[in-house]
C-alpha positions as CSV (number, residue, x, y, z in Angstrom):
1,M,-116.5,-149.9,-187.7
2,P,-116.5,-150.7,-184.0
3,P,-117.9,-148.1,-181.6
4,I,-115.4,-145.8,-180.0
5,P,-115.2,-146.3,-176.2
6,L,-116.0,-143.2,-174.2
7,P,-114.0,-142.3,-171.1
8,H,-115.7,-142.5,-167.7
9,P,-117.8,-139.3,-167.0
10,A,-115.4,-138.1,-164.3
11,E,-112.5,-138.3,-166.7
12,R,-114.3,-136.4,-169.5
13,P,-112.9,-132.9,-169.9
14,H,-115.4,-130.1,-169.6
15,P,-115.4,-127.3,-172.1
16,A,-113.2,-124.5,-170.8
17,G,-116.1,-122.1,-170.5
18,I,-118.1,-124.4,-168.2
19,A,-115.1,-125.1,-165.8
20,R,-114.3,-121.4,-165.5
21,S,-117.9,-120.5,-165.0
22,R,-118.2,-123.0,-162.1
23,R,-115.0,-121.7,-160.5
24,R,-116.0,-118.1,-160.8
25,H,-119.5,-118.6,-159.4
26,G,-118.1,-120.8,-156.6
27,L,-115.7,-118.1,-155.5
28,A,-118.3,-115.4,-155.9
29,G,-120.7,-117.3,-153.7
30,V,-118.0,-117.7,-151.0
31,S,-117.0,-114.0,-151.1
32,V,-120.7,-112.9,-151.1
33,A,-121.3,-115.1,-148.1
34,A,-118.2,-113.7,-146.3
35,V,-119.3,-110.1,-146.9
36,A,-122.8,-110.9,-145.6
37,V,-121.4,-112.5,-142.4
38,A,-119.0,-109.5,-141.9
39,A,-121.8,-107.0,-142.3
40,T,-124.1,-108.9,-139.9
41,L,-121.4,-109.0,-137.3
42,T,-120.5,-105.3,-137.7
43,L,-124.2,-104.3,-137.5
44,A,-124.7,-106.5,-134.4
45,G,-121.7,-104.9,-132.8
46,C,-123.0,-101.4,-133.5
47,S,-126.4,-102.3,-132.1
48,A,-124.8,-103.7,-128.9
49,A,-122.7,-100.6,-128.4
50,A,-125.8,-98.4,-128.9
51,D,-127.7,-100.6,-126.3
52,D,-124.8,-100.2,-123.8
53,M,-124.8,-96.4,-124.2
54,S,-128.6,-96.1,-124.0
55,G,-128.5,-95.4,-120.2
56,Q,-125.8,-92.7,-120.5
57,T,-126.5,-89.1,-120.9
58,P,-125.0,-87.3,-123.9
59,M,-122.1,-84.9,-123.5
60,A,-123.0,-81.4,-122.4
61,D,-123.0,-78.8,-125.1
62,S,-120.5,-76.8,-123.0
63,T,-117.7,-79.0,-124.3
64,A,-118.4,-78.1,-127.9
65,M,-116.7,-75.0,-129.4
66,A,-119.2,-72.4,-130.2
67,D,-117.3,-71.0,-133.1
68,E,-114.4,-72.0,-135.3
69,T,-112.0,-69.3,-134.0
70,P,-108.6,-70.8,-133.4
71,M,-107.7,-71.0,-129.7
72,S,-105.2,-68.5,-128.4
73,D,-101.9,-69.5,-126.9
74,E,-102.4,-66.8,-124.3
75,V,-103.8,-67.7,-120.9
76,A,-106.2,-65.5,-119.1
77,D,-105.1,-64.1,-115.8
78,G,-106.2,-66.3,-112.9
79,D,-106.9,-69.3,-115.2
80,E,-106.5,-72.3,-113.0
81,M,-106.5,-74.7,-116.0
82,A,-103.2,-73.3,-117.3
83,V,-100.2,-75.6,-116.8
84,S,-96.8,-74.2,-117.7
85,M,-94.2,-76.8,-118.7
86,A,-90.6,-76.0,-118.0
87,P,-88.7,-75.4,-121.2
88,G,-86.4,-78.2,-122.3
89,A,-82.7,-78.1,-121.5
90,Y,-79.5,-79.7,-122.6
91,L,-77.0,-79.4,-119.8
92,T,-73.6,-80.7,-118.8
93,L,-73.6,-82.8,-115.6
94,A,-72.0,-79.8,-113.7
95,E,-74.8,-77.5,-114.9
96,Y,-77.5,-80.0,-114.0
97,R,-76.1,-80.4,-110.5
98,D,-76.2,-76.6,-110.0
99,Q,-79.9,-76.6,-111.3
100,M,-81.2,-79.8,-109.9
101,D,-83.9,-78.1,-107.8
102,A,-85.0,-75.9,-110.7
103,R,-85.2,-78.9,-113.0
104,A,-87.0,-81.2,-110.5
105,D,-90.4,-81.0,-112.3
106,T,-89.0,-82.1,-115.6
107,T,-88.2,-85.6,-117.0
108,V,-84.4,-86.1,-116.6
109,V,-82.4,-88.2,-118.9
110,Y,-78.7,-88.8,-118.7
111,F,-77.0,-89.1,-122.1
112,F,-73.7,-91.0,-121.8
113,H,-71.7,-89.3,-124.4
114,A,-68.2,-89.8,-125.8
115,D,-66.4,-87.3,-128.0
116,W,-64.9,-90.1,-130.1
117,C,-68.3,-91.6,-130.8
118,P,-69.8,-90.5,-134.2
119,S,-73.4,-91.2,-133.3
120,C,-72.9,-89.4,-130.0
121,R,-71.6,-86.3,-131.8
122,S,-74.6,-86.4,-134.2
123,T,-77.1,-86.5,-131.3
124,D,-75.1,-83.8,-129.5
125,Q,-75.3,-81.6,-132.6
126,S,-79.0,-82.3,-133.0
127,L,-79.7,-81.4,-129.3
128,Q,-77.7,-78.1,-129.7
129,T,-79.3,-77.2,-133.0
130,D,-82.9,-78.3,-132.7
131,G,-83.2,-78.1,-128.9
132,V,-84.9,-80.2,-126.4
133,P,-88.7,-80.6,-126.1
134,D,-90.4,-78.8,-123.2
135,G,-90.5,-80.7,-119.9
136,L,-87.4,-82.7,-120.8
137,T,-83.9,-82.2,-119.3
138,V,-81.1,-84.0,-121.1
139,V,-77.9,-84.2,-119.1
140,K,-74.7,-84.8,-121.1
141,V,-72.5,-87.3,-119.1
142,D,-68.9,-87.9,-120.2
143,F,-68.7,-91.7,-120.8
144,D,-64.9,-91.8,-120.4
145,T,-64.6,-89.9,-117.1
146,E,-67.9,-90.5,-115.1
147,T,-67.0,-94.1,-114.1
148,D,-69.1,-93.9,-110.9
149,L,-72.3,-93.0,-112.8
150,K,-71.5,-95.7,-115.4
151,K,-71.2,-98.3,-112.6
152,Q,-74.3,-97.0,-110.8
153,Y,-76.5,-97.4,-113.9
154,G,-74.7,-100.4,-115.4
155,I,-73.6,-98.5,-118.6
156,T,-71.3,-100.5,-120.8
157,Q,-71.4,-98.5,-124.0
158,Q,-71.5,-94.9,-125.1
159,H,-74.7,-93.4,-126.6
160,T,-76.8,-94.8,-123.9
161,F,-79.6,-92.9,-122.2
162,V,-80.9,-93.4,-118.7
163,Q,-84.1,-91.7,-117.5
164,V,-83.7,-91.0,-113.8
165,A,-86.3,-90.4,-111.0
166,P,-85.9,-87.5,-108.6
167,D,-84.3,-89.9,-106.1
168,G,-81.7,-91.0,-108.8
169,A,-83.2,-94.4,-109.5
170,A,-83.1,-95.6,-113.1
171,L,-86.6,-95.6,-114.7
172,A,-85.6,-96.6,-118.2
173,T,-82.4,-97.3,-120.2
174,W,-82.0,-97.4,-124.0
175,S,-79.5,-96.6,-126.7
176,G,-79.5,-94.8,-130.1
177,S,-81.8,-91.8,-129.9
178,G,-80.8,-89.1,-132.3
179,S,-82.9,-86.1,-131.3
180,G,-84.7,-84.5,-128.4
181,A,-88.0,-85.8,-129.8
182,E,-86.7,-89.4,-130.0
183,I,-85.4,-89.2,-126.5
184,K,-88.7,-87.9,-125.1
185,A,-90.6,-90.7,-127.0
186,E,-88.5,-93.3,-125.1
187,T,-89.2,-91.9,-121.7
188,V,-91.7,-93.5,-119.3
189,H,-94.2,-91.9,-117.0
190,P,-94.0,-93.4,-113.5
């Protein structure tokens, strides 16, 4: 009987266990190396940050709380650190014009509202029910009748908000907020 020719060594199949074993060890070696590199970089970064801070003095103990008693909302008489923030308000344009001086220290946002707009009605209801965050004045402007303000701020659709500076300049414009908190989140701090 003639000898059976054997395939070239590169074409010979390896037993399944050997092939899996090589793949597993190969990937394990790569992941171990990646973890080692990441750990080295992390430790090097921590060391560099510690070196950068070595010339700084630690924070004074006076900033730490001596006990775990909750802080009181009350402010001691004569406490110069106390800052009172004006309560939030949701006003009509006429009410705002009467109170402009009193609301000057708040963030003022015009809400171009239309009675026929479902999302405007929803936001209006939220502002009336849930209120407006402190330091924010939301002014309800009638989208259909206040054409001069619409022109001044370039308003083309209802349910648009415009944050205005004390001089009346527009600071930010957006659409779609549904609550006082969402309106406040969109405001900018000049």
